[in-house]
Backbone bond lengths (Angstrom), bond angles and torsions (degrees), N, CA, C in turn:
res aa  C-N    CA-C-N  psi(-1)  N-CA   C-N-CA  omega(-1)  CA-C   N-CA-C  phi
1 X - - - 1.458 - - 1.523 110.00 -
2 X 1.293 115.83 128.50 1.462 121.76 178.94 1.520 109.16 -89.04
3 X 1.311 115.92 120.43 1.468 120.36 179.14 1.523 108.67 -115.74
4 X 1.344 116.34 151.30 1.468 118.45 174.35 1.533 110.27 -60.40
5 X 1.316 115.99 140.79 1.460 122.50 -178.65 1.523 108.26 -90.15
6 X 1.323 115.80 131.24 1.463 121.07 176.55 1.527 107.78 -74.85
7 X 1.335 117.34 123.51 1.462 120.68 177.90 1.526 109.75 -116.03
8 X 1.330 114.66 153.72 1.457 121.59 -178.49 1.523 108.78 -125.38
9 X 1.314 115.21 -177.68 1.459 119.23 178.09 1.523 110.97 -60.50
10 X 1.325 117.42 -30.35 1.471 120.75 179.90 1.529 112.25 -73.03
11 X 1.339 117.01 -36.29 1.466 119.62 -173.18 1.527 114.10 -103.74
12 X 1.331 118.31 -6.02 1.465 121.07 -173.19 1.529 112.62 -59.19
13 X 1.328 117.46 -51.07 1.471 119.72 -177.16 1.523 111.35 -58.22
14 X 1.327 116.47 -44.65 1.460 120.43 -178.00 1.528 111.31 -68.96
15 X 1.331 117.06 -45.97 1.468 121.56 -174.55 1.525 113.13 -75.45
16 X 1.346 117.40 -31.22 1.459 120.66 -172.49 1.524 111.54 -111.23
17 X 1.324 117.43 -57.82 1.463 120.43 -172.17 1.527 112.80 -72.69
18 X 1.332 117.95 -28.76 1.465 120.82 -178.44 1.528 112.60 -102.66
19 X 1.327 117.24 9.36 1.470 121.05 -178.33 1.527 110.48 -68.79
20 X 1.326 115.77 147.13 1.466 121.27 178.74 1.521 112.33 -77.92
21 X 1.329 116.74 -27.27 1.464 120.21 -179.23 1.528 109.44 -111.07
22 X 1.335 117.40 166.72 1.466 119.56 175.72 1.529 110.54 -58.95
23 X 1.324 116.43 149.84 1.459 122.01 -178.33 1.525 109.04 -129.39
24 X 1.334 116.06 129.39 1.459 120.66 172.45 1.527 107.01 -99.55
25 X 1.329 116.09 124.04 1.463 121.30 179.15 1.523 108.47 -108.20
26 X 1.322 115.59 123.29 1.462 123.31 178.25 1.531 107.51 -97.56
27 X 1.344 116.88 107.42 1.461 121.29 175.50 1.525 107.21 -86.52
28 X 1.332 117.62 122.99 1.451 122.81 -171.44 1.525 110.55 -149.14
29 X 1.328 115.85 173.81 1.467 122.86 171.52 1.525 107.79 -148.94
30 X 1.336 116.86 150.37 1.470 120.11 -175.63 1.532 114.21 -60.62
31 X 1.315 118.45 -29.27 1.465 122.32 -177.15 1.535 113.23 -83.98
32 X 1.319 117.81 -4.27 1.474 122.76 -172.42 1.530 110.61 -89.03
33 X 1.342 116.95 112.03 1.466 121.63 179.71 1.516 114.00 -59.27
34 X 1.352 118.64 -51.84 1.473 119.17 178.45 1.534 112.51 -60.11
35 X 1.329 117.48 -29.94 1.473 120.43 177.27 1.529 110.03 -64.64
36 X 1.329 115.95 -40.29 1.468 120.00 179.33 1.527 110.44 -68.32
37 X 1.340 117.33 -29.90 1.470 120.46 177.83 1.524 111.53 -73.61
38 X 1.325 117.50 -34.91 1.472 120.07 -177.33 1.541 111.62 -82.38
39 X 1.328 117.78 -22.58 1.476 120.86 -175.72 1.527 113.49 -55.88
40 X 1.349 120.25 -48.05 1.472 118.00 179.59 1.527 113.01 -65.52
41 X 1.323 117.03 -29.61 1.466 120.44 177.16 1.529 109.40 -67.57
42 X 1.326 116.11 -43.59 1.467 120.49 178.41 1.530 109.68 -62.58
43 X 1.337 117.25 -37.67 1.467 119.73 177.93 1.524 111.40 -65.30
44 X 1.344 117.29 -40.24 1.471 120.41 176.57 1.522 110.91 -62.97
45 X 1.326 116.24 -42.41 1.469 119.87 179.29 1.523 111.12 -65.19
46 X 1.335 116.98 -35.88 1.467 120.53 177.45 1.523 110.23 -59.93
47 X 1.342 116.33 -38.55 1.467 120.73 176.14 1.520 110.57 -65.54
48 X 1.340 116.34 -49.69 1.464 121.43 -174.72 1.527 112.79 -65.27
49 X 1.320 116.89 -34.36 1.467 120.52 -176.35 1.534 112.36 -103.80
50 X 1.324 117.12 16.28 1.464 120.96 179.19 1.525 109.73 -53.89
51 X 1.321 116.16 131.89 1.456 121.02 -179.51 1.521 113.96 88.57
52 X 1.348 116.73 -14.21 1.463 120.32 179.51 1.523 111.90 -112.07
53 X 1.324 115.61 -37.66 1.461 121.51 -178.14 1.522 107.77 -135.57
54 X 1.330 116.97 136.04 1.462 121.47 173.56 1.525 107.94 -90.09
55 X 1.325 116.80 143.18 1.459 121.99 179.97 1.518 109.28 -118.45
56 X 1.332 115.62 129.53 1.457 120.88 179.97 1.528 109.36 -133.43
57 X 1.329 115.57 163.45 1.459 122.49 178.33 1.521 108.55 -129.56
58 X 1.335 115.84 140.82 1.461 121.46 175.11 1.525 107.80 -124.04
59 X 1.325 116.28 117.90 1.462 121.59 174.70 1.531 107.02 -76.73
60 X 1.323 116.86 111.69 1.469 120.54 -173.86 1.528 112.14 -69.27
61 X 1.329 117.58 -25.09 1.463 119.94 176.65 1.527 110.85 -67.58
62 X 1.327 116.48 -37.99 1.465 121.72 -176.86 1.525 112.49 -89.32
63 X 1.333 117.45 -19.39 1.467 121.46 -175.71 1.532 111.03 -133.44
64 X 1.333 117.34 60.34 1.470 119.57 -174.84 1.526 113.78 -64.32
65 X 1.328 118.02 -27.14 1.471 118.61 -177.06 1.529 111.68 -69.61
66 X 1.337 117.80 -32.26 1.472 119.78 176.99 1.526 108.98 -67.78
67 X 1.327 116.30 -44.55 1.459 120.57 179.65 1.524 110.41 -60.07
68 X 1.323 117.68 -44.34 1.469 118.98 -178.57 1.524 111.23 -70.55
69 X 1.337 118.38 -31.80 1.465 121.59 178.72 1.523 110.98 -59.66
70 X 1.339 116.43 -34.05 1.463 120.84 -178.01 1.531 112.31 -109.03
71 X 1.333 116.56 20.58 1.480 123.01 175.61 1.523 112.41 52.68
72 X 1.324 115.79 44.43 1.460 120.54 175.96 1.532 107.12 -86.38
73 X 1.335 115.27 105.75 1.457 120.84 -177.14 1.516 112.47 -104.90
74 X 1.332 117.61 -21.04 1.454 120.02 175.98 1.524 108.03 -136.70
75 X 1.323 114.71 150.53 1.458 119.76 -178.13 1.520 108.44 -126.00
76 X 1.325 118.50 152.85 1.455 124.76 1.34 1.531 112.02 -73.77
77 X 1.318 114.67 143.32 1.458 122.00 169.64 1.517 106.50 -125.73
78 X 1.324 116.19 129.33 1.459 121.67 175.53 1.520 107.54 -109.82
79 X 1.331 116.69 127.08 1.456 120.49 177.95 1.526 107.96 -120.17
80 X 1.319 115.22 129.88 1.466 121.50 175.70 1.516 109.00 -95.02
81 X 1.326 115.64 125.76 1.462 121.71 178.02 1.519 108.98 -109.39
82 X 1.322 115.38 141.10 1.462 121.26 175.84 1.519 106.27 -139.80
83 X 1.322 116.58 127.57 1.469 121.68 -177.94 1.527 111.31 53.43
84 X 1.339 116.30 39.35 1.460 121.32 175.29 1.508 115.56 79.26
85 X 1.335 117.30 3.34 1.469 120.74 -178.04 1.524 110.53 -120.08
86 X 1.338 117.32 141.48 1.462 118.40 174.14 1.527 109.84 -69.66
87 X 1.333 117.01 127.69 1.467 121.10 -178.53 1.522 112.61 -114.05
88 X 1.326 117.18 -15.22 1.466 120.11 179.92 1.521 108.26 -158.48
89 X 1.330 115.61 148.93 1.455 120.73 179.88 1.525 109.16 -139.35
90 X 1.318 115.97 132.78 1.456 122.70 -179.15 1.530 106.66 -123.38
91 X 1.333 116.75 120.46 1.458 121.01 -177.63 1.519 109.48 -109.71
92 X 1.325 115.86 132.88 1.457 121.17 178.40 1.513 112.13 88.56
93 X 1.325 114.92 171.63 1.464 120.53 179.41 1.519 110.07 -70.62
94 X 1.315 116.34 130.86 1.465 122.19 176.13 1.530 107.58 -132.05
95 X 1.339 117.15 149.77 1.472 119.13 177.50 1.531 111.03 -68.11
96 X 1.316 114.59 159.07 1.465 121.38 -177.79 1.526 112.28 -54.29
97 X 1.337 117.27 -41.73 1.468 120.55 -177.32 1.531 110.83 -60.18
98 X 1.325 116.73 -38.15 1.461 119.55 179.84 1.533 111.11 -71.56
99 X 1.315 116.66 -39.20 1.474 119.61 177.74 1.526 110.29 -63.09
100 X 1.333 116.74 -39.13 1.473 120.65 178.72 1.530 110.85 -61.51
101 X 1.334 117.01 -39.23 1.470 120.20 178.69 1.521 110.85 -59.85
102 X 1.326 116.17 -43.16 1.472 120.43 179.77 1.535 110.87 -64.66
103 X 1.332 116.17 -43.40 1.469 119.91 -179.00 1.527 110.09 -66.44
104 X 1.326 116.88 -45.37 1.468 120.41 -179.91 1.523 111.06 -60.63
105 X 1.324 116.73 -39.32 1.472 120.74 178.19 1.525 110.40 -62.13
106 X 1.334 116.46 -43.43 1.464 120.41 179.06 1.530 111.64 -64.73
107 X 1.332 115.74 -31.54 1.471 119.99 178.59 1.522 112.15 -81.53
108 X 1.334 116.32 -8.16 1.457 119.77 -178.62 1.508 113.07 81.77
109 X 1.334 118.19 21.12 1.481 122.31 179.77 1.521 110.50 -88.63
């Protein structure tokens, strides 16, 4: 089972910005209800897009500097990175079908 990888300020650049494939970063916090609702959807997408897109999670409480670097003011926020650059941002809970549209667009599908 492919699960999103928890990244921190120490591993973010290596795991996200230097990745060879597109990376979806889930900015979340344990106290956030909508974050808990989107987490299983992100896990399903990690399975479906295994080998095409890497999935990571950033706990904004533990890594506030990453959140501020990308102007994440509300969570959940999902940011798609490609070649080290943010190419798409999704704020708030969205259904799986909508998240797939964003990922497919980033992949050029």
